[in-house]
C-alpha positions in Angstrom: -40.4 27.1 13.6 -38.5 29.8 11.8 -35.4 29.1 13.8 -35.7 25.4 12.9 -36.0 26.2 9.2 -33.1 28.6 9.4 -30.9 26.0 11.1 -31.9 23.4 8.4 -31.1 25.8 5.6 -27.7 26.6 7.2 -26.9 22.9 7.5 -27.8 22.3 3.9 -25.6 25.2 2.8 -22.7 23.9 4.9 -23.1 20.4 3.3 -23.1 21.9 -0.2 -20.0 24.0 0.6 -18.2 21.0 2.0 -19.1 18.9 -1.1 -18.1 21.6 -3.5 -14.7 22.1 -1.6 -14.1 18.3 -1.7 -14.8 18.2 -5.4 -12.5 21.1 -6.1 -9.7 19.6 -4.1 -10.2 16.3 -5.9 -10.0 17.9 -9.3 -6.9 19.9 -8.2 -5.2 16.6 -7.0 -6.1 14.8 -10.2 -4.8 17.4 -12.6 -1.1 16.3 -12.4 -2.2 12.7 -12.8 -4.2 13.5 -15.9 -1.3 15.6 -17.3 1.1 12.7 -16.8 -1.3 10.3 -18.6 -1.8 12.7 -21.4 1.9 13.2 -22.0 2.5 9.4 -22.0 0.0 9.2 -24.9 1.6 12.0 -27.0 4.3 11.6 -29.6 7.7 12.8 -28.4 8.0 15.1 -31.4 4.9 16.9 -30.2 6.2 17.0 -26.6 9.5 18.6 -27.8 7.4 21.6 -28.9 5.2 21.8 -25.9 4.1 19.8 -22.8 1.1 21.9 -22.1 -2.5 20.5 -22.4 -4.5 17.8 -20.8 -5.7 16.0 -24.0 -3.5 13.4 -25.8 -3.7 15.0 -29.2 -2.2 13.6 -31.4 -2.7 10.2 -29.8 -0.1 7.4 -29.8 0.8 4.2 -27.9 4.4 4.2 -29.1 5.7 5.1 -25.6 4.1 2.1 -24.0 5.1 -0.2 -26.8 8.7 0.8 -26.5 8.6 0.2 -22.8 7.2 -3.3 -23.1 9.8 -4.2 -25.7 12.5 -4.0 -22.9 13.3 -7.6 -21.9 13.9 -6.7 -18.3 10.4 -5.1 -17.6 8.5 -8.5 -17.3 11.2 -9.7 -14.9 10.9 -6.6 -12.8 7.1 -7.0 -12.7 7.5 -10.6 -11.6 9.9 -9.5 -8.8 7.5 -6.9 -7.6 4.6 -9.3 -7.7 6.5 -12.0 -5.7 7.7 -9.5 -3.1 4.3 -7.7 -2.7 2.2 -10.9 -2.4 4.7 -12.6 -0.1 5.0 -9.6 2.2 1.3 -9.1 2.3 0.6 -12.7 3.3 3.3 -12.7 6.0 2.2 -9.3 7.4 -1.4 -10.6 7.7 -0.2 -13.8 9.4 2.1 -12.1 11.9 -0.2 -9.1 12.6 -3.3 -11.3 13.1 -1.5 -13.7 15.5 0.2 -10.9 17.5 -2.9 -8.8 17.6 -5.0 -11.7 18.9 -2.3 -12.5 21.5 -2.3 -8.9 22.8 -6.1 -8.7 22.7 -7.0 -11.9 24.4 -4.1 -13.8 25.9 -2.3 -13.2 29.2 1.5 -13.8 29.2 4.5 -12.4 31.0 5.7 -8.8 30.1 2.6 -8.3 27.9 2.4 -4.6 28.6 6.1 -4.1 28.1 6.1 -6.0 24.8 3.1 -4.0 23.6 4.8 -0.7 24.4 7.9 -1.9 22.4 5.6 -2.6 19.5 4.0 0.8 19.7 7.4 2.4 20.0 8.2 0.9 16.6 5.8 3.4 15.1 8.1 6.3 16.2 11.3 4.9 14.7 11.8 6.2 11.1 12.7 3.4 8.8 15.7 5.3 7.5 17.2 5.2 11.0 17.6 1.4 10.8 18.9 1.2 7.2 22.6 1.1 8.0 22.4 -1.7 10.6 19.8 -3.6 8.5 22.1 -3.3 5.4 25.1 -4.5 7.4 23.2 -7.5 8.8 21.7 -8.6 5.5 25.1 -8.1 3.8 26.8 -10.1 6.5 24.5 -13.0 5.8 25.0 -12.7 2.1 21.3 -12.2 1.4 21.4 -9.1 -0.8 19.8 -9.6 -4.2 17.3 -12.2 -2.9 13.6 -12.1 -2.4 14.2 -13.0 1.3 16.1 -9.7 1.8 13.4 -7.7 0.1 10.6 -9.2 2.1 11.6 -10.1 5.6 12.7 -6.7 7.0 9.1 -5.4 6.3 7.1 -8.3 7.8 6.9 -6.9 11.4 4.4 -3.9 11.0 3.5 -2.3 14.3 0.5 -0.5 12.8 -0.8 -3.9 11.6 -0.5 -5.4 15.0 -2.3 -2.4 16.6 -5.1 -2.5 14.0 -5.7 -6.3 14.5 -5.5 -6.0 18.3 -8.2 -3.2 18.2 -10.4 -5.3 16.1 -10.1 -8.5 18.2 -10.8 -6.5 21.3 -14.2 -5.4 19.8 -15.3 -9.0 19.3 -17.6 -10.1 22.2 -15.9 -12.6 24.5 -19.1 -14.6 24.7 -18.3 -16.0 21.2 -15.0 -17.5 22.5 -16.6 -18.6 25.7 -19.3 -20.5 23.8 -16.7 -22.2 21.7 -14.6 -23.1 24.7 -17.6 -24.8 26.3 -17.8 -26.9 23.2 -14.2 -27.9 23.9 -12.7 -25.8 21.1 -9.0 -25.2 21.5 -7.5 -21.7 21.4 -6.1 -22.3 17.9 -9.5 -23.5 16.7 -11.2 -20.4 18.1 -8.6 -18.2 16.4 -8.8 -20.0 13.0 -12.6 -20.7 12.8 -14.1 -17.8 14.7 -11.8 -14.8 15.0 -10.2 -14.9 11.6 -13.5 -15.1 9.6 -14.9 -12.2 11.6 -11.8 -10.1 10.9 -12.0 -10.3 7.1 -12.7 -6.5 6.8 -9.7 -5.6 8.9 -7.5 -8.2 7.2 -8.6 -6.9 3.8 -7.8 -3.3 4.6 -4.4 -4.2 6.1 -3.6 -6.5 3.2 -4.4 -3.8 0.6 -2.3 -1.2 2.3 0.6 -3.6 2.7 0.4 -4.6 -0.9 0.4 -1.0 -2.0 3.3 -0.2 0.3 5.3 -3.2 -1.0 4.6 -2.4 -4.6 5.6 1.3 -4.3 8.6 0.7 -2.0 11.7 2.2 -3.5 14.3 2.9 -0.9 15.0 -0.5 0.6 14.9 -2.4 -2.8 17.3 0.3 -4.1 19.7 -0.6 -1.2 19.2 -4.4 -1.2 18.9 -5.1 -4.9 22.2 -4.1 -6.5 21.8 -6.3 -9.6 19.5 -5.3 -12.5 18.1 -8.8 -12.7 16.7 -8.4 -9.1 15.2 -4.9 -9.4 11.6 -4.4 -8.6 9.5 -2.4 -11.0 9.9 0.9 -9.2 13.7 0.6 -9.0 14.0 -0.8 -12.5 11.9 1.9 -14.2 13.8 4.6 -12.2 17.1 3.2 -13.5 16.1 3.6 -17.1 14.3 7.0 -16.9 17.5 9.0 -17.4 18.4 7.1 -20.6 14.8 7.3 -21.8 14.7 11.0 -21.3 17.6 11.5 -23.7 17.0 8.7 -26.2 13.2 8.1 -26.2 11.9 11.4 -24.8 9.8 12.6 -22.0 6.8 10.6 -23.2 8.6 7.4 -22.4 9.4 8.6 -18.9 5.7 9.4 -18.3 4.7 6.1 -19.7 7.0 4.3 -17.2 5.4 6.3 -14.4 1.9 5.3 -15.5 2.9 1.7 -16.1 4.3 1.4 -12.5 1.1 3.0 -11.0 -1.5 1.1 -13.0 -1.6 -2.1 -11.0 -2.2 -0.2 -7.8 -4.9 1.9 -9.3 -6.7 -1.2 -10.6 -6.3 -2.8 -7.2 -7.8 0.2 -5.4 -10.8 0.4 -7.9 -11.6 -3.3 -7.3 -11.3 -3.3 -3.5 -12.2 0.3 -2.7 -15.4 -0.7 -0.8 -13.3 -2.9 1.5 -10.8 0.0 2.1 -13.6 2.4 3.0 -15.3 -0.2 5.3 -12.0 -1.0 7.0 -11.1 2.6 7.6 -14.6 3.4 8.8 -14.5 0.4 11.2 -11.1 1.5 12.6 -12.3 5.1 13.1 -15.4 3.8 14.9 -13.3 2.0 17.3 
């Protein structure tokens, strides 16, 4: 009895320690974020004297107002939105179809093709930038939405995630539909896709976040200011802002670029947690 009580007490103490350590690391991780937000809400005259402190005192919105007055910012936001939404939809389409094919269909060279897909996870994206740039340039597609979207549509981790999910679905569901003379396409569209909403939501959110935050490829492909995404556009003006508008404007641009992703995560966080837990369980 005493041993059981001692074990229970040790377990509670361990849980409390883990919780306290998690909270401490979370606070440590949030400190730079809070500091950036605080500086973006301070007057630049105050920031010239000191950038210390986590409270925006005195408070001002002048940094954000000055940023929104730039005519190019709405255009950059629109480009980022078009690229992110289009890339997300295409990744979901390609990954779900390829994942279902690898999970349920039999076709020649299936194992070889799957190994090639998995091998794509080991190739750094920077390693293919030169041939990709040469190819897109040869086709005259730079400074287009097509060039910003299409190189990122084939996502090996997305195919793997969807394949793992479809493998977990009982085959009896498909067999029952086949008995009712449902075609393979009908089974995929009306049975498998509705069941895969948690996996699709998780993959879609991570794809959207990646597309919105992507900097390197848009920097290479979009050479005209009119075609910049919001990350490249705001980075292009930060040097000028640092000298003319002050560090507060630079911090405001950083917060401005991150805000849509933060809002998206807050809205869909339960889907992300459910999808990650589901993937870990498999």
